[in-house]
VOPAGU-2260 file (C-alpha; in pm, 1 decimal, decimal comma):
REM VOPAGU-2260
SITE   aa  ch    i         X         Y         Z
SITE  UNK   A    0      26,2     -49,9      30,5
SITE  UNK   A    1     105,1     346,1     -95,6
SITE  UNK   A    2     234,7     546,5     248,6
SITE  UNK   A    3      64,4     846,5     358,8
SITE  UNK   A    4      66,8    1135,7     206,4
SITE  UNK   A    5     275,3    1321,4     476,9
SITE  UNK   A    6     580,3    1044,1     486,3
SITE  UNK   A    7     630,3    1081,8     137,7
SITE  UNK   A    8     785,6    1424,3     138,9
SITE  UNK   A    9     804,9    1780,8      49,0
SITE  UNK   A   10     477,4    1827,5     258,4
SITE  UNK   A   11     610,2    1806,1     584,2
SITE  UNK   A   12     812,7    2116,0     704,2
SITE  UNK   A   13    1117,0    2049,3     828,1
SITE  UNK   A   14    1014,1    2209,1    1166,2
SITE  UNK   A   15     740,7    1930,7    1207,0
SITE  UNK   A   16     868,3    1578,0    1045,5
SITE  UNK   A   17     984,9    1482,6    1399,8
SITE  UNK   A   18     618,7    1513,6    1536,3
SITE  UNK   A   19     416,0    1455,0    1246,7
SITE  UNK   A   20     113,3    1187,3    1299,2
SITE  UNK   A   21     128,5    1296,7    1686,0
SITE  UNK   A   22     465,9    1038,5    1679,3
SITE  UNK   A   23     749,4    1156,4    1902,9
SITE  UNK   A   24     985,7    1041,7    1655,8
SITE  UNK   A   25     879,4    1000,9    1341,9
SITE  UNK   A   26    1064,2     888,2     991,9
SITE  UNK   A   27     968,7     946,3     677,8
SITE  UNK   A   28     945,7     518,2     541,0
SITE  UNK   A   29     923,6     362,4     939,0
SITE  UNK   A   30     599,6     401,5     996,3
SITE  UNK   A   31     610,6     201,7    1284,3
SITE  UNK   A   32     962,3     343,0    1437,7
SITE  UNK   A   33     863,8     383,3    1778,2
SITE  UNK   A   34     546,7     184,5    1784,8
SITE  UNK   A   35     447,4     -22,2    2122,9
SITE  UNK   A   36     232,7    -239,9    2152,0
SITE  UNK   A   37     147,6    -224,8    2476,5
SITE  UNK   A   38      63,8     153,3    2466,7
SITE  UNK   A   39    -208,2      77,8    2169,9
SITE  UNK   A   40    -525,6      42,4    2150,5
SITE  UNK   A   41    -707,6    -192,2    1822,6
SITE  UNK   A   42   -1060,4      92,8    1806,0
SITE  UNK   A   43   -1315,1    -123,9    1615,0
SITE  UNK   A   44   -1570,8     131,8    1459,2
SITE  UNK   A   45   -1938,6     -44,0    1433,1
SITE  UNK   A   46   -1814,7    -375,6    1318,4
SITE  UNK   A   47   -2217,8    -455,9    1520,2
SITE  UNK   A   48   -2451,6    -711,7    1429,5
SITE  UNK   A   49   -2713,1    -406,5    1322,0
SITE  UNK   A   50   -2447,1    -240,4    1086,7
SITE  UNK   A   51   -2316,0    -529,5     932,2
SITE  UNK   A   52   -2550,2    -816,7     937,6
SITE  UNK   A   53   -2702,7    -873,9     518,5
SITE  UNK   A   54   -3016,5    -950,8     678,2
SITE  UNK   A   55   -2993,8    -686,6     898,9
SITE  UNK   A   56   -3131,9    -292,0     962,4
SITE  UNK   A   57   -2850,4     -85,8     817,1
SITE  UNK   A   58   -2821,9    -318,1     475,3
SITE  UNK   A   59   -3227,6    -282,3     476,7
SITE  UNK   A   60   -3256,8      68,9     510,0
SITE  UNK   A   61   -2980,0     122,9     212,1
SITE  UNK   A   62   -3241,8     -94,9     -19,1
SITE  UNK   A   63   -3472,4      27,6     111,3
SITE  UNK   A   64   -3408,7     384,8     -19,7
SITE  UNK   A   65   -3302,6     251,8    -420,9
SITE  UNK   A   66   -2869,2     208,8    -284,8
SITE  UNK   A   67   -2820,0    -187,5    -369,6
SITE  UNK   A   68   -2550,2     -74,9    -546,3
SITE  UNK   A   69   -2389,9      23,6    -227,9
SITE  UNK   A   70   -2531,7    -240,9      11,2
SITE  UNK   A   71   -2369,3    -458,5    -207,1
SITE  UNK   A   72   -2041,7    -297,2    -197,9
SITE  UNK   A   73   -2009,2    -281,1     155,7
SITE  UNK   A   74   -2093,6    -635,7     184,3
SITE  UNK   A   75   -1857,7    -750,7     -70,2
SITE  UNK   A   76   -1612,9    -506,5      76,1
SITE  UNK   A   77   -1647,7    -694,1     435,0
SITE  UNK   A   78   -1669,0   -1010,1     294,7
SITE  UNK   A   79   -1358,3   -1042,7      50,7
SITE  UNK   A   80   -1139,2    -749,1     230,8
SITE  UNK   A   81   -1220,3    -657,1     609,1
SITE  UNK   A   82   -1326,2   -1009,9     778,4
SITE  UNK   A   83   -1024,4   -1176,2     621,2
SITE  UNK   A   84    -812,2    -908,3     716,2
SITE  UNK   A   85    -959,4    -902,0    1096,9
SITE  UNK   A   86    -881,6   -1236,3    1120,8
SITE  UNK   A   87    -571,7   -1190,5    1073,9
SITE  UNK   A   88    -536,4    -867,8    1280,4
SITE  UNK   A   89    -754,4    -901,7    1581,2
SITE  UNK   A   90    -518,7   -1308,4    1732,1
SITE  UNK   A   91    -239,2   -1082,9    1681,7
SITE  UNK   A   92    -347,9    -764,3    1860,0
SITE  UNK   A   93    -456,5    -967,4    2172,5
SITE  UNK   A   94    -128,4   -1136,7    2161,5
SITE  UNK   A   95      56,3    -872,7    2173,2
SITE  UNK   A   96     -96,3    -710,5    2421,7
SITE  UNK   A   97    -304,5    -438,9    2249,7
SITE  UNK   A   98    -623,9    -323,0    2387,8
SITE  UNK   A   99    -894,6    -390,4    2180,1
SITE  UNK   A  100   -1210,1    -143,0    2194,8
SITE  UNK   A  101   -1594,7    -179,5    2062,1
SITE  UNK   A  102   -1706,3     169,9    1966,2
SITE  UNK   A  103   -2053,0      47,5    1864,6
SITE  UNK   A  104   -2315,7     299,7    1817,6
SITE  UNK   A  105   -2668,7     223,6    2024,7
SITE  UNK   A  106   -2860,4     371,9    2313,4
SITE  UNK   A  107   -2847,2     352,4    2661,0
SITE  UNK   A  108   -3167,3     551,8    2635,8
SITE  UNK   A  109   -3553,7     396,6    2616,9
SITE  UNK   A  110   -3669,4     653,5    2382,3
SITE  UNK   A  111   -3295,8     713,1    2213,0
SITE  UNK   A  112   -3296,0    1046,6    2372,6
SITE  UNK   A  113   -2949,8     995,2    2441,0
SITE  UNK   A  114   -2864,9     945,6    2028,6
SITE  UNK   A  115   -2775,9    1255,9    1813,2
SITE  UNK   A  116   -3096,6    1384,9    1565,3
SITE  UNK   A  117   -2963,2    1301,1    1231,5
SITE  UNK   A  118   -2900,7     896,8    1350,9
SITE  UNK   A  119   -3193,5     940,6    1623,0
SITE  UNK   A  120   -3401,3     802,2    1370,3
SITE  UNK   A  121   -3175,7     541,9    1216,8
SITE  UNK   A  122   -3110,9     414,2    1551,1
SITE  UNK   A  123   -3443,6     427,4    1694,7
SITE  UNK   A  124   -3542,3     198,7    1376,7
SITE  UNK   A  125   -3270,1     -88,6    1444,5
SITE  UNK   A  126   -3431,6    -109,9    1767,2
SITE  UNK   A  127   -3019,2     -42,2    1884,1
SITE  UNK   A  128   -3010,3     -25,8    2239,5
SITE  UNK   A  129   -2713,1    -144,3    2436,6
SITE  UNK   A  130   -2740,7    -457,3    2503,1
SITE  UNK   A  131   -2969,0    -606,0    2304,3
SITE  UNK   A  132   -2840,9    -878,4    1999,8
SITE  UNK   A  133   -2814,3    -627,5    1705,3
SITE  UNK   A  134   -2571,0    -323,3    1933,1
SITE  UNK   A  135   -2310,7    -651,1    1995,3
SITE  UNK   A  136   -2005,7    -717,4    1828,5
SITE  UNK   A  137   -2020,4    -903,4    1520,8
SITE  UNK   A  138   -1925,0   -1280,6    1565,3
SITE  UNK   A  139   -1637,6   -1235,7    1348,8
SITE  UNK   A  140   -1470,6    -941,4    1572,8
SITE  UNK   A  141   -1583,1   -1141,9    1933,9
SITE  UNK   A  142   -1599,0    -937,1    2244,9
SITE  UNK   A  143   -1317,7   -1109,6    2427,5
SITE  UNK   A  144   -1210,0   -1094,0    2778,4
SITE  UNK   A  145    -998,5    -758,2    2856,9
SITE  UNK   A  146   -1162,6    -597,1    2565,6
SITE  UNK   A  147   -1310,6    -231,7    2604,5
SITE  UNK   A  148   -1668,2    -121,0    2516,5
SITE  UNK   A  149   -1787,5     209,5    2491,2
SITE  UNK   A  150   -2148,5     306,5    2352,3
SITE  UNK   A  151   -2119,4     617,7    2111,2
SITE  UNK   A  152   -2434,2     843,3    2028,8
SITE  UNK   A  153   -2321,4     976,6    1723,0
SITE  UNK   A  154   -2035,0     910,1    1448,9
SITE  UNK   A  155   -1689,9     923,8    1689,8
SITE  UNK   A  156   -1579,9     675,5    1893,3
SITE  UNK   A  157   -1467,1     949,3    2111,3
SITE  UNK   A  158   -1814,7    1216,0    2123,2
SITE  UNK   A  159   -1998,3    1104,8    2425,6
SITE  UNK   A  160   -1782,0     832,1    2523,3
SITE  UNK   A  161   -1533,8     783,0    2799,1
SITE  UNK   A  162   -1299,7     640,4    2548,0
SITE  UNK   A  163   -1065,4     931,7    2592,3
SITE  UNK   A  164   -1059,0     845,8    2926,2
SITE  UNK   A  165   -1018,9     491,2    2982,8
SITE  UNK   A  166    -674,5     452,3    2743,8
SITE  UNK   A  167    -518,9     764,8    2928,6
SITE  UNK   A  168    -591,6     597,9    3220,9
SITE  UNK   A  169    -427,6     264,1    3076,7
SITE  UNK   A  170     -83,9     493,3    2899,6
SITE  UNK   A  171    -269,3     393,1    2603,6
SITE  UNK   A  172    -144,7     719,0    2333,2
SITE  UNK   A  173    -175,0     517,1    1996,4
SITE  UNK   A  174    -435,5     396,5    1800,5
SITE  UNK   A  175    -498,0     177,3    1540,1
SITE  UNK   A  176    -838,2     189,2    1364,8
SITE  UNK   A  177   -1084,0     -19,8    1184,5
SITE  UNK   A  178   -1391,2     -64,4    1114,1
SITE  UNK   A  179   -1719,9     132,2     907,0
SITE  UNK   A  180   -1790,2     385,4     768,6
SITE  UNK   A  181   -1485,4     479,1     623,1
SITE  UNK   A  182   -1610,2     837,0     519,6
SITE  UNK   A  183   -1807,8     881,1     782,9
SITE  UNK   A  184   -1741,2     725,7    1123,3
SITE  UNK   A  185   -1405,9     578,5    1115,5
SITE  UNK   A  186   -1306,8     943,2     954,9
SITE  UNK   A  187   -1462,7    1073,9    1283,6
SITE  UNK   A  188   -1306,7     884,8    1465,9
SITE  UNK   A  189    -949,2     946,3    1365,4
SITE  UNK   A  190    -985,6    1285,1    1360,4
SITE  UNK   A  191   -1112,8    1331,3    1676,2
SITE  UNK   A  192    -817,8    1125,0    1811,0
SITE  UNK   A  193    -583,6    1329,0    1661,2
SITE  UNK   A  194    -685,1    1627,4    1798,5
SITE  UNK   A  195    -682,7    1465,7    2132,2
SITE  UNK   A  196    -309,0    1414,1    2062,7
SITE  UNK   A  197    -266,2    1023,6    1941,6
SITE  UNK   A  198     -27,9     892,3    1746,3
SITE  UNK   A  199    -284,8     740,5    1502,2
SITE  UNK   A  200    -306,2     460,0    1210,1
SITE  UNK   A  201    -563,7     333,4     960,7
SITE  UNK   A  202    -540,0     -23,1     861,7
SITE  UNK   A  203    -733,1      61,7     560,1
SITE  UNK   A  204    -789,2    -274,8     478,9
SITE  UNK   A  205    -977,5    -317,9     791,0
SITE  UNK   A  206   -1219,9     -44,5     716,4
SITE  UNK   A  207   -1520,1     -10,0     416,5
SITE  UNK   A  208   -1746,0     199,2     288,9
SITE  UNK   A  209   -2016,3     253,9      26,7
SITE  UNK   A  210   -1784,7     248,2    -277,6
SITE  UNK   A  211   -1409,1     201,6    -421,6
SITE  UNK   A  212   -1433,2     605,3    -513,9
SITE  UNK   A  213   -1526,8     689,5    -149,8
SITE  UNK   A  214   -1254,6     497,5      17,2
SITE  UNK   A  215    -986,1     589,7    -159,3
SITE  UNK   A  216   -1117,5     922,3     -71,7
SITE  UNK   A  217   -1116,2     849,6     247,5
SITE  UNK   A  218    -747,0     743,5     295,6
SITE  UNK   A  219    -609,6     953,0     122,9
SITE  UNK   A  220    -811,4    1244,0     335,1
SITE  UNK   A  221    -694,1    1035,7     643,6
SITE  UNK   A  222    -373,4    1006,5     516,1
SITE  UNK   A  223    -227,4    1354,8     447,0
SITE  UNK   A  224    -200,2    1439,2     813,5
SITE  UNK   A  225    -434,1    1247,5    1084,4
SITE  UNK   A  226    -297,4     854,4    1038,3
SITE  UNK   A  227     -65,2     647,0     886,5
SITE  UNK   A  228    -235,2     415,0     561,4
SITE  UNK   A  229    -122,9      56,0     708,8
SITE  UNK   A  230    -209,7    -236,8     593,3
SITE  UNK   A  231    -326,8    -538,4     861,0
SITE  UNK   A  232     -36,7    -711,1     728,0
SITE  UNK   A  233     216,2    -449,4     823,8
SITE  UNK   A  234      13,0    -407,9    1133,8
SITE  UNK   A  235      31,3    -732,7    1284,3
SITE  UNK   A  236     442,1    -803,4    1135,6
SITE  UNK   A  237     490,6    -479,9    1332,2
SITE  UNK   A  238     352,4    -614,2    1640,6
SITE  UNK   A  239     488,9    -955,0    1645,8
SITE  UNK   A  240     824,6    -821,0    1598,8
SITE  UNK   A  241     811,0    -485,3    1858,7
SITE  UNK   A  242     600,4    -665,9    2117,9
SITE  UNK   A  243     929,6    -944,7    2114,1
SITE  UNK   A  244    1142,6    -723,7    2200,2
SITE  UNK   A  245    1022,8    -539,6    2438,5
């Protein structure tokens, strides 16, 4: 996969290059310099049943709106790319001591009043109350002892959640992101995490959106400076190498 835009050179002012992507010692061409799995979280954005199930309410809503092409693309992306790469990434992350976090769009309020207005009808129609099967992590990612879980009331994983507090309490300063949708909830999670000062990576082949063009655009925007763009294989190799070295 191509390097992030900020890592290519030419874009980086010399006085900023040592701290690009919120890294303590950023090195163009070496995205894993200084990476420490013990100080890292893998945030899974909306990899939950009501969002991903082919027969679930999110996909059904797309089809009802006449967007079969988008639904088909997202499902194909998940089955052909995201799921196989998560099957590599998640076990390696857990072995290396990376904290797995499930960031789930759901409601804790019986009338869904805690969900942001724009998303409230969508969440309500899905019956996505915290504790319901629809709001649970998908089988492909599981919910292992030691995983963290936050209920988000909007798009981003940090807005209205305790995620920043939980990560800082554990000394975590680095985040890997996977999940859906890359142009929406993933993008806004990464943007918020950047402004909170986290060093960040987008595991691009563990994310998906509604078209190939949208995915390409999201990776370009995120890679400019919000997060380094990496693959699951990249991340697994780094975790296995660096966790053994610590």
